C-alpha positions in Angstrom: 102.3 196.8 11.8 104.9 195.8 9.3 107.0 194.1 12.4 104.5 192.2 13.3 103.9 188.6 12.4 100.6 188.7 12.0 97.7 191.0 12.1 96.2 190.6 15.8 92.6 189.2 15.2 90.8 192.4 16.7 91.7 193.9 13.3 90.2 190.9 11.5 86.5 191.8 9.9 85.2 188.4 10.5 86.1 188.2 13.9 85.1 191.8 14.8 81.3 190.4 13.5 81.7 187.3 15.1 82.6 188.7 18.6 80.2 191.4 18.5 77.4 188.7 18.5 78.8 186.7 20.9 79.4 189.6 23.5 75.6 191.3 22.8 74.3 187.4 23.3 72.1 188.7 20.7 69.5 186.0 20.0 68.2 186.8 16.9 71.8 186.8 15.5 73.2 184.1 17.2 72.3 181.2 14.8 73.8 183.2 12.0 77.3 183.7 13.9 78.7 181.2 11.4 78.0 183.5 8.6 80.9 185.8 9.3 83.4 183.0 9.4 82.8 182.4 6.0 84.2 185.5 4.9 87.8 183.5 5.4 86.5 181.0 3.1 86.1 183.7 0.4 89.3 185.3 1.5 91.3 181.8 0.9 89.8 181.2 -2.1 91.1 184.6 -3.6 94.3 184.3 -2.1 94.9 181.0 -3.8 93.3 181.4 -7.1 93.4 185.2 -8.1 96.1 186.1 -6.2 98.1 182.8 -6.2 99.8 183.9 -2.9 100.5 180.8 -0.7 101.8 183.1 2.1 99.0 184.7 1.8 96.9 181.6 2.3 98.9 180.7 5.0 98.4 183.9 6.9 94.7 183.8 6.9 94.8 179.9 7.7 96.6 181.0 10.8 94.5 183.6 11.9 91.2 180.9 11.2 93.2 178.7 13.6 93.1 181.1 16.4 89.8 182.8 15.6 88.0 179.5 15.4 89.8 178.2 18.8 88.7 181.8 20.1 84.9 181.5 18.9 84.8 178.0 20.6 86.0 179.1 23.8 83.9 181.8 24.2 80.8 179.7 22.6 81.1 177.2 25.1 81.5 178.9 27.9 78.2 181.1 27.2 76.1 177.7 26.2 77.5 176.2 29.8 76.6 179.8 31.6 73.2 179.9 29.7 72.0 176.4 30.7 73.3 176.7 34.2 71.4 180.1 35.0 68.6 178.2 33.7 69.0 175.2 35.6 69.4 177.7 38.5 66.3 179.6 37.7 64.1 176.3 37.5 65.5 174.9 40.8 64.8 178.5 42.6 62.0 178.3 45.1 59.1 180.1 43.6 57.9 181.4 47.0 61.2 183.0 47.5 61.2 184.8 43.8 57.5 186.0 44.3 58.9 187.4 48.1 61.8 189.0 46.7 59.4 190.4 43.9 57.0 191.8 46.3 59.9 193.6 48.1 61.1 195.1 44.9 63.8 192.8 44.0 63.1 190.8 41.0 65.2 187.8 39.9 64.8 187.5 36.3 64.4 184.4 34.5 67.3 184.1 31.6 66.5 185.6 28.1 65.8 182.8 25.7 68.5 182.2 22.9 69.2 180.3 19.8 72.1 178.2 21.1 70.0 175.0 19.8 70.8 175.5 16.0 74.6 176.0 16.7 74.7 172.9 18.7 73.1 170.8 16.3 76.4 171.9 13.7 78.0 168.7 12.7 79.7 170.1 9.6 80.7 173.4 9.7 83.3 173.9 6.1 86.0 176.2 6.7 88.9 176.5 4.3 87.8 173.0 3.2 87.9 171.1 6.4 84.8 169.6 7.7 84.8 170.7 11.1 82.3 169.0 14.2 81.4 171.8 15.9 78.8 169.8 18.3 81.8 167.7 19.6 84.3 170.4 20.0 81.9 172.3 22.2 80.9 169.0 23.7 84.4 168.7 25.1 84.8 172.3 26.7 81.1 171.5 27.9 82.7 168.8 29.7 85.5 170.2 31.5 83.3 173.1 32.7 81.0 170.8 34.0 84.1 168.8 35.6 85.3 172.0 37.2 81.6 172.9 38.5 81.5 169.8 40.2 85.2 169.9 41.6 84.4 173.7 43.0 81.2 172.5 44.4 83.0 169.8 46.5 86.0 171.9 47.2 83.7 174.4 48.8 81.9 172.1 51.1 85.7 171.0 52.1 86.5 174.5 53.1 83.5 174.7 55.2 81.6 173.0 58.6 79.0 170.1 57.9 76.1 172.7 58.0 77.4 173.6 54.3 76.3 169.8 53.4 72.9 171.5 52.3 74.6 174.1 50.0 76.6 170.9 48.4 73.6 169.2 47.5 72.0 172.2 46.0 75.0 172.9 43.9 75.1 169.2 43.0 71.2 169.7 41.9 71.8 172.7 39.9 74.8 170.8 37.8 72.3 167.5 37.7 69.8 170.1 36.0 72.5 171.6 33.6 73.8 168.2 32.5 70.1 167.0 31.8 69.3 170.2 29.8 72.7 169.9 27.7 72.2 166.3 27.2 69.4 167.2 24.6 72.1 168.3 22.5 75.5 167.2 23.5 76.7 163.8 24.1 78.2 164.0 27.8 79.2 161.5 29.9 76.6 160.2 32.7 76.4 162.8 35.6 76.9 159.9 38.1 80.4 159.0 36.1 81.4 162.4 36.2 80.4 163.4 39.8 82.2 159.9 41.0 85.4 161.4 39.2 85.2 164.8 40.9 84.4 163.1 44.3 87.6 160.4 43.8 85.1 157.6 44.3 85.9 156.1 40.9 88.2 153.1 42.1 88.2 154.1 45.8 85.7 152.7 48.5 84.6 156.0 49.5 85.2 159.6 48.3 86.4 163.2 49.2 82.8 164.1 50.5 82.6 161.1 52.9 86.2 161.4 54.1 85.1 164.8 54.7 82.2 164.3 56.6 83.8 162.0 58.9 86.6 164.8 59.4 83.7 167.3 60.5 82.1 164.9 62.7 85.2 164.1 64.8 87.1 167.4 65.1 83.8 169.7 65.2 80.8 168.5 65.3 81.3 165.7 68.2 83.2 167.9 70.5 81.3 171.3 69.7 77.6 170.8 69.3 75.1 170.6 71.7 71.7 168.3 70.9 68.5 169.5 71.8 65.6 167.1 71.8 63.0 169.3 71.5 63.9 171.1 68.3 65.9 167.5 67.0 68.7 169.7 66.2 72.7 170.4 67.2 73.5 173.8 67.9 77.1 174.9 68.4 78.0 175.2 71.7 78.6 178.7 74.0 81.6 177.4 75.6 84.1 175.3 73.1 86.3 172.7 74.9 88.4 171.9 71.6 90.8 174.2 69.8 89.0 175.4 66.5 91.5 173.8 63.5 92.2 175.6 59.9 90.3 174.4 57.0 91.3 174.7 53.7 90.9 178.4 52.0 87.7 178.5 50.2 88.2 178.3 46.2 87.6 181.6 44.0 84.9 180.7 41.3 83.1 182.8 39.1 79.2 182.5 39.0 78.6 180.2 36.1 80.2 177.4 38.2 78.0 178.0 41.4 74.6 179.0 40.6 74.7 180.4 37.4 75.0 184.1 38.2 75.5 186.9 40.9 71.8 187.3 41.4 71.2 183.7 41.9 74.3 183.1 43.9 72.6 185.9 46.4 69.3 184.1 46.1 70.6 180.9 47.3 73.1 182.1 49.7 69.8 183.7 51.6 68.1 180.2 51.2 71.4 178.0 52.6 72.0 180.5 55.1 68.8 179.3 57.4 70.7 176.0 57.5 74.3 177.5 58.5 73.5 177.6 62.5 72.3 174.3 63.2 72.7 170.6 62.2 69.4 169.0 61.8 66.9 166.5 59.9 67.6 168.7 56.3 71.6 167.8 57.1 71.3 164.0 58.1 68.8 163.5 54.9 71.5 164.6 52.5 74.3 162.8 53.9 72.2 159.9 53.7 71.6 160.8 50.0 75.2 161.7 49.2 77.0 159.0 51.4 74.7 156.0 50.3 74.9 152.8 52.0 79.0 152.2 51.8 79.7 155.7 52.6 77.3 155.6 56.0 78.8 152.2 56.9 82.2 153.7 56.6 81.3 156.7 58.8 79.6 154.6 61.3 82.7 152.1 62.0 84.9 154.8 62.5 82.5 156.3 64.8 82.4 153.1 66.7 86.3 153.4 66.9 85.9 156.6 68.5 83.3 156.0 71.0 85.5 152.9 72.0 88.6 154.9 72.7 86.8 157.3 74.6 84.7 154.7 76.7 87.8 152.3 77.2 90.1 155.4 77.8 89.5 158.4 79.4 86.0 157.9 80.4 86.9 155.0 82.2 89.9 156.7 83.9 87.5 159.1 85.4 84.9 156.5 86.3 87.9 154.3 88.3 88.7 157.7 90.0 85.4 159.0 90.7 84.2 155.7 92.0 87.0 155.9 94.8 85.8 159.2 95.8 82.2 157.9 96.2 81.1 157.3 99.5 80.9 153.3 100.1 77.3 153.3 101.1 75.1 156.0 100.8 71.1 155.0 102.1 68.0 157.1 100.7 66.9 158.6 104.0 63.7 158.3 105.1 60.9 160.9 104.2 60.5 161.8 108.0 63.9 164.0 107.4 61.8 166.3 104.9 63.3 167.8 101.9 65.9 170.0 103.1 67.2 167.3 105.3 67.7 164.8 102.7 69.0 167.8 100.2 71.8 168.9 102.8 72.5 164.9 103.4 73.3 164.2 100.0 75.0 167.4 99.4 77.6 166.4 102.5 77.8 162.6 100.9 78.5 164.0 97.4 80.9 166.6 98.6 84.1 165.4 96.8 82.4 164.4 93.6 80.4 168.4 93.9 84.1 169.7 94.4 85.6 167.6 91.5 87.3 170.1 89.2 87.5 168.1 86.1 83.8 166.6 86.4 82.6 169.7 84.6 84.8 169.9 82.2 86.7 166.9 80.5 84.8 164.2 82.1 81.4 165.8 81.0 83.0 166.6 77.6 84.0 163.0 76.9 80.8 162.0 77.6 79.1 164.7 75.3 81.1 163.4 72.6 80.0 159.6 72.9 76.2 161.0 73.2 76.8 163.1 70.1 78.3 160.2 68.5 75.1 157.7 69.5 73.1 160.6 68.4 74.1 160.8 64.9 73.8 157.2 64.3 70.2 157.1 65.6 69.3 160.4 63.3 71.1 159.0 60.2 69.1 155.6 60.5 65.8 157.5 61.0 66.5 159.8 57.7 68.0 156.7 56.3 64.5 154.9 56.9 62.6 157.9 55.3 64.7 157.6 52.2 63.9 153.7 52.1 60.3 154.2 52.2 60.2 156.9 49.6 62.4 154.3 47.5 59.4 151.3 48.1 56.7 153.8 47.1 58.4 154.6 43.7 59.2 150.9 43.0 55.6 149.9 44.0 53.8 150.2 40.5 57.0 148.3 38.9 56.5 145.3 41.4 53.0 144.9 41.1 52.1 146.6 44.3 49.1 148.3 44.0 46.8 150.4 46.7 43.1 149.3 47.3 40.8 150.9 45.0 37.6 152.7 46.2 34.8 150.6 45.8 31.1 152.1 45.5 27.8 150.5 46.9 27.2 147.3 44.4 30.6 147.4 42.9 33.0 144.2 43.2 36.2 144.8 44.6 38.2 141.8 42.9 36.7 143.1 39.3 38.0 146.7 39.6 41.6 145.3 41.3 41.9 143.2 38.1 41.4 146.1 35.7 43.5 148.1 38.0 46.1 145.0 37.6 45.8 144.9 33.7 46.3 148.4 33.4 49.6 148.3 34.9 50.8 145.0 34.0 53.0 146.4 31.3 55.0 148.1 34.1 55.6 144.7 36.3 59.1 144.8 35.8 60.3 141.4 36.9 58.2 139.3 34.0 59.1 142.0 31.5 63.0 141.2 31.7 62.0 137.4 32.4 60.5 137.4 29.1 62.7 140.0 26.8 66.0 140.0 28.9 69.6 138.2 29.0 70.2 135.6 31.9 72.1 138.3 33.7 69.4 140.9 33.4 67.2 138.5 34.7 69.1 137.7 37.9 69.6 141.3 38.8 66.0 142.1 38.1 65.2 139.3 40.7 67.8 140.4 43.1 67.0 144.0 43.1 63.1 142.8 43.1 63.7 140.9 46.4 66.2 143.6 48.1 63.5 146.3 47.7 60.4 144.0 48.9 62.5 142.8 52.0 64.6 145.8 52.8 62.1 147.2 55.2 60.0 144.0 55.8 62.6 142.3 57.7 63.1 144.9 60.3 66.6 145.6 60.0 68.0 147.9 62.4 71.2 149.3 62.4 71.0 151.4 65.5 70.5 148.0 67.3 73.9 146.7 66.1 75.5 150.2 67.0 74.2 149.8 70.6 75.1 145.9 70.7 79.0 146.7 69.9 78.9 149.6 72.2 78.2 147.1 74.8 81.1 144.8 74.2 83.5 148.1 74.9 81.8 148.1 78.6 83.9 145.0 79.6 85.6 146.6 82.7 84.3 145.1 86.0 84.2 148.5 87.3 80.9 149.2 85.1 79.3 146.6 87.0 80.9 146.5 90.4 81.2 143.1 92.3 78.8 140.8 92.6 76.1 141.5 95.5 76.5 140.2 99.1 72.7 139.3 99.3 73.0 137.6 95.9 70.1 139.8 94.2 71.3 143.6 94.0 73.5 146.5 95.6 70.6 148.5 97.5 73.1 151.0 99.4 76.5 150.4 98.1 77.9 152.7 95.6 79.8 150.0 93.4 77.6 150.0 90.1 77.9 152.9 87.2 74.5 154.0 88.1 75.2 155.3 91.6 78.3 157.2 90.0 75.8 158.4 87.1 73.0 159.6 90.3 76.0 161.8 91.5 76.9 163.3 88.2 73.5 164.3 88.0 73.2 165.6 91.4 76.1 167.9 90.2 74.5 169.1 87.1 70.8 169.5 88.7 72.1 172.2 90.9 71.3 175.2 89.9 73.8 177.9 88.5 74.6 181.3 89.2 73.1 184.4 87.2 76.4 184.6 84.7 77.1 181.2 84.6 76.6 178.5 81.9 73.9 175.6 82.5 75.1 172.1 81.5 72.4 172.3 78.7 74.1 175.3 77.1 77.6 173.8 77.5 76.9 170.3 76.3 73.3 169.8 75.5 71.5 166.5 75.6 74.1 164.6 74.3 75.6 164.0 78.1 72.6 162.4 79.0 72.3 160.0 76.2 75.8 159.3 77.1 75.1 158.3 80.6 71.5 156.5 79.9 73.0 154.7 76.8 75.4 152.7 79.2 72.9 152.2 82.0 70.8 150.4 79.8 73.2 148.5 78.1 74.6 147.4 81.5 70.9 146.6 82.4 70.9 148.8 85.4 68.1 151.3 84.2 65.2 149.9 86.7 68.0 150.1 89.8 68.7 153.7 88.6 65.1 154.8 88.5 64.5 153.4 92.0 67.6 154.4 94.0 68.4 157.6 92.3 69.6 160.4 94.5 67.8 163.1 92.6 64.7 161.1 92.4 64.3 160.8 95.6 64.8 164.1 96.6 62.1 164.9 94.1 59.6 162.4 95.8 60.0 163.8 99.0 59.9 167.5 97.9 56.8 166.4 95.9 55.3 165.3 98.9 56.1 168.0 101.7 56.4 171.1 99.2 59.1 172.8 101.4 61.3 175.6 99.6 64.6 176.6 101.7 68.3 177.4 100.5 70.3 174.7 101.7 74.6 175.4 101.5 73.4 178.2 98.9 71.2 175.7 96.9 67.6 176.9 96.3 65.6 173.5 96.8 62.6 174.3 94.5 64.7 175.8 91.9 67.2 172.4 92.0 63.6 169.9 92.4 62.4 171.7 89.1 65.7 171.1 87.3 65.4 167.2 88.5 62.1 167.0 87.2 63.0 168.0 83.7 66.1 165.7 83.6 64.0 162.9 85.1 61.5 163.4 81.9 64.5 163.8 79.7 66.0 160.4 81.2 62.8 158.4 80.6 62.4 159.5 77.0 66.4 158.3 76.3 65.9 155.0 78.3 62.6 154.4 76.5 63.7 154.8 73.1 66.8 152.6 73.8 65.0 150.0 75.2 62.9 149.9 72.1 65.9 149.5 70.1 67.4 146.9 72.0 64.2 145.0 72.8 63.4 144.9 68.8 66.3 143.0 68.1 65.2 140.3 70.5 62.0 139.1 68.6 61.0 135.7 69.2 63.9 134.8 70.7 63.8 136.6 73.8 65.3 134.8 76.7 63.1 133.0 79.3 63.6 135.7 82.2 64.9 134.0 85.5 63.3 133.8 88.5 64.8 133.0 91.9 62.8 132.0 95.0 64.0 132.9 98.5 62.9 131.3 101.3 60.4 133.6 103.7 62.1 135.3 106.5 62.0 133.7 109.6 63.2 135.0 113.1 66.8 134.5 114.6 65.9 132.6 117.6 64.0 130.0 115.0 66.8 129.7 112.9 69.4 128.7 115.3 67.1 126.2 116.7 
């Protein structure tokens, strides 16, 4: 030992006692942990007054510096972990806990400990110094909290969009931990710490918003299929895009995630049920985490993606397919029967059916457009739910009170007045006007007006999205030339709805046993894209009347025949047509509702053209 500069702290009796209490986490001893450090005060006193040795005091001082640093480090780490476990336990679903207990896997609540006494120490006397222990622990805990938030966002950045539910859970646990610690420590506000971890202090959008758009663009739009029955997106069985590499998931100790290994396992099982789909829970979390500004950024970028697809690849395919479409295709008479009509359409649309890239690149691009539109619609629905919750929470503070139940013989106005007087102290605006500064009064009035008018004016974000997309369809190929009869094209195949009818005929043909259907490969996003373009072009009524598949369905419903025409079973095809007709009608109705909701009272007058009654050619010539 003579060759060492100083004794290692592992051989120091005060540190051995202190470390033992910290390692065992003995609750009854925790509030006395500072007593053992008082031995250093006695030793220093003896070194100076009894032995009169300055170098001995310097040795003790160096050891105290090292020990106290270790003590604060270990204590702060323990306190953060303790409150993190407590927060994780408080937020864990009680039904899951009881279910685990029934199956023999008990998730224990953290044993109580007496850290509160230590957290209140602001004047610890050590070697003549007065140390603010509370401040030192606050510094360490703030760093741990920031690291925990950084890690939560980092985990999200290394995974796909489905992990946003786990991110929300981690943030809620950190928020609860912050709340518990704030009773004893003066921490920065949680929102400020979150913005810093999200790199959102001065930037208009943060890491979460950027990663959400990244996932939408490179994984969600090209690789997910929407199912309208479940209102969920699931990953396609046949991906058309290459899987891109994400960042490696950062390693983390349990206290920086959910608190402990047991809680990590419990929460992993909870979030595992959200991993295989993207649905309403995910959209609600996206609305909460991104806020209005983040959602606006994502929507704007999605519109750019839709514009590049509609005016780029899809437009080129529309032009190419219009060239191989028959110039004229009349709907055959009912007398031909459904087998004859199927054979007629199969022959007329032979080039479309055999077009190699239709079921791959063309449908894939349409699916991406449809998924983008569906994302905007579902985000608005989730945002409306959030706003309704905001209105309900704000109602008592705006003097918006529900009507009370009135028994027979009681007066409604008297009961309402009593209720209003009861809640009058909560009415925020008059309170601020009486006691606040001019700036506070202005903010309160603006907030009150925004909250009241937010849903009352009937603003629709999705309607604006559709209106913007309509401006992208400016190429003449979408609408075709003006009709020769001055009214509409009946038999000519020059409008988009006719091309979509041909595409619908292709994907209504039943597939073989070991082949994937269009629903498995592309989901409902494909149909949303096609129907959206038809509605924005105002061709939905013509599509309903002149569609090839719908005509076949009407005739087969009348004659009830079932034959195999060119390897196509008629009855199976008609069943698929009926299913897609229901889906198309639903989509077109939803789109019409949003587009007409924006018209309001300013609906333009419908122009009616008057035509002369038909007359015989002999009379016309004379």
